[in-house]
N, C-alpha and C positions, 0 to 999 in steps of 0.2 A: 720623518726618524721621530725615535721618541726613545727613551729611559728603558735601558734592558733588550735592544734591538740586539742582534747577534750581525755580526759584519765577519764573512765566511763559516768558518767551524774556530776561530782564532780566538777574535774580539769580541768583547760586549761595552755597548756606550754605555756611560753610567749620569753624565749629564750635559748642558750644551755649554759652551766657553765663548764662541760668539759667532756672529752671524755676518757673510759682506753679500754684495751682491751678488757675485757667480756660487758662493759656496760657505761651510760652516765647518766651527771646527768644537769637537765632543772630547770630553777625557772621556776615556774607556780603561778597560783593562784587558789584559793579555790570558789568556786562559792559560794557553800554554807554557809562559814563562810567570806567570802567578806574580804581575807586577802592572802596577798604575800607567799609562799612556794618552798620549793627547793620539786625537785622529782628525786628520784636514780632508775635509770631502771638498770635490769639483762637482757642483751640482750641472753636470752638462747641459739639460733640457732646458736650464734657466738663461743661455748663454746662448747671444742670439745664431740664427743658425749660421752664418756668411762668416760669423766669427768664432765658433764651436772649435772647424781643426786646431786654427791659430792657440785655441787658449788650449786645448787637450796636449799641443807638443809641450807649450811650458808650464803644465804642471810639471809633466813627467821632467820637464827639464831642470825646474825649481828642484824636486827629488834628488837628483842625480848628481845635482851641484850642491847643493846641500849635505850631501854623503860624501862629496869628498874632501868636507869643510873639516876635518881632523882639527877643530879647535875647541877650549871647553866655553869658551862663550859662545858655543853655536847649537843648537838641539841635536842630539842626533837622532839621525833617519836612519829608522829601523825595516819601515816594510814598506811597499808601494801597490797595490792592487786597484781590483776592478768590483764594483757592489753595483748590480743592476746597472743602469746607465750612467752610476755615480765613478770616480774616479777616487782614491782616497790616499793619504799619506799616512804613513803612523807614526810618533816620533817621538819623543825625549818628553813626557810631561814634567814640565817646571812649574816648579811652584812660588811665589814669590811676590812682590807686590810693582806692578806697572811705574814707571818715571813717571807717569802721566797723575794718577792718583796721591805719590809722592809728594810733586809739587805742588799736586792742589793742598792737599795737609799742610808742605810748609812754606807753602808761596816762595819764599826764597831759599835756596841752600844755600849754607858755608861753602866759603869760595872753595876751599880744599875737598870734598864730598863731591860739589859740581866737577871740580876736576879731575878727579877718580872716575866719577862715570863713563864723562868724554873719553878720556881714557883707554878706557877698557873697551866702548864700543869702537874706538880707531886702530886698536889691538886685533876685533876682529874683521873693520874694514881691511886691516893687512895682509890678511889669511885670504879673504875674500878677492880683494881685489888680485892676490896673486893668483887665484883660478883665475881671473877673466871674470868674475863677477860683481857687477854692481847692484847696491839695494834697490835704489832708485823710490825708495818708500819709508827712506828712516825718520821715524818720529817717535815723541815719548812712551806710547803707547805701545812700541815697538820695542821696548826694552825693558827689560823685566832684571828687579834686582831681588836676589836669590839672599833666602836670610845668611846666608856664610856670607856676602859683601861680592861676595860674586856677579858680573853683568853678564847677562844673555842678551842676544839680539836674535828677536824672532822674524818670519813673516816674510821668506824671500819673497813673498807671491808675485810681484810684480818686477822681479830681478831678471836684469840683462845680461845675455854672456855677450862679451868683447868678441872681435875680429868678425869673420864671413858671418856671423848668426846676427850680429848689429846691424849688418850692412843689409841685410835681406830683411829688415824690420821682425822678426821674427815677433818680436816683443809686445809689437804695438797693434792695437785691434782698431786704428782710426783716431783714435783721442789721445790725449797727454794721459801719464798713469803718474800717480802719487798723489799727496794729500797739496793743499794750496797749502798751508799756513806753512809747511818743511819744505817746500818744492825750490828748485833753480831756478834762476831765468832763463837760462836756455833748456828746461826741461819744460816750462810752462810757454816758450817759445815756440815747443813741441819738435825741435831740433835734436838733434843726436848730441845722445850722453853720455859721458864718462864717469871715471873715478870720481871727477871732482864734484859732481850733483850730491853724492853720500859728504863729503865735506862741507858741503855749503849744508847741507843737512844737519853735523855736527855743529855747526856752526849757530844755526838756526834753538840747535834744543840749550847749546851751552849757555845763549843768550836767556833763552825762556830758566834755565836755573840757577840766573843770576842776576835777574832782573825782574824775575818772577810777571813776567808778560812776554808774547813772542813781541819779533822781532818787529811786527807790522800788524795790524787790526785794522778791519776791515769789516761792510755787513755782508757780503758775498763772496765766492769763489773768483768770481770774474776778477773782482778788484783788489782782492787777495794776486792773483797771478798780474795785476802789474802793478802793482806796489813792488812785489817782488822781481818785474824787470825793470822799472825805473823811478821808483822813490829813492832818496838819499838813504844813503845806508847809517840805521843807528846806531848811535854811539855807548853804549854802554856805562861810563860813568854818566851819561846823563840823568842814570836811573838806578846808579849805588855809585856813590864815593867810594868804598872799601874794596875794588876789584884792580889789583896791582894794572899798574902801567903798561906792561908789557905782556899779559892777557889781556884785556881791552883791546891794545892792537891787534892781537892773536882771532878773535873776534872777529874785530872789523875785517881782515884780511878773508877771512873763512867767509866772511858777507860778500864778497866784492861779485858785484856785477858780472865779469870777465873772467869767464875760468881760468884763464892762464896769469891772471894776477894772484888767485890761492895760495895758498899751501902747497907743494909739487904731490905730495901722495900722503897716504894717510902714515906712514910711519913717517914722515917730520912732522906732522900735526903732533902726534906722538911725544914726538921725542921735544918739541916747543911745551906742551904740558906738564915732562916730567918736574922741571923744577917747582913747580907750584905745590907737587905732591911734597915738598919735605918740608920737615918742620926749619927752626933757627939754627936745630943740633945738625943737619944733614939725616937724621933719622926719618924714617915712613911715619906718615901721620897713623892716628888709629883706626879703626875698620871705620866706614861709612856710617852713617846715624839707622838707616834702613837695618845693616847686619848687627845692630846691638839688641834689636828687641827681643 
């Protein structure tokens, strides 16, 4: 694919945004409605033949599941279609700064800003989990900070619907799905997953925003998985002393090895984060730093 390629009679590619093992994402132009869009492709011929049917079904499920999530923190899905051997989803083009780049620039975020980002991500997870949708790959690269200060959660590409679909393992291709630095112990072990894996990822992200480093450091993916499963839970106060003790305790609980020991839901985490969004007068803090640029 290249810039100016036409997708059907409606869309035109402008420039690539990213590429993964089985697909790519392009910025594009909707000629019918005169608007910028993001177009996510699944390159079916690049998927191993014995995994292709599962990947195609998962891709379609992702589009339909996200389309049902009517939440300002989730990009809007506009269309789903086929282009040659490829499948594509047309989505809202989200402009802004991804959290990974923001952390790289700032090293450590202000407590209020880090909490605001985590709370907004939890609000998205509340809606997703209510729809029986688990992200499974939440990480700073999938958290977009928009100029208006709104957090958008991107890429439900390895998401799994709970219930019968999870029991049938539709969303697995025989390997662990997720990113090693943010993966929950039960997910790293290849076991069944539920909403608690997303809460663990929130804990990892919150730790990184506050400490300026990931909870665990490793030289390879396998060692990282082992640390998530077996290494002692890191203490955020060992890396940053100005974090309130109650917030440090919440981060510790989010990183619990046993899913049952984490907070009960994304709504509960959002509620526990809320006090740290308020200043001493009880008024909401000013907009986060990225929103004032």
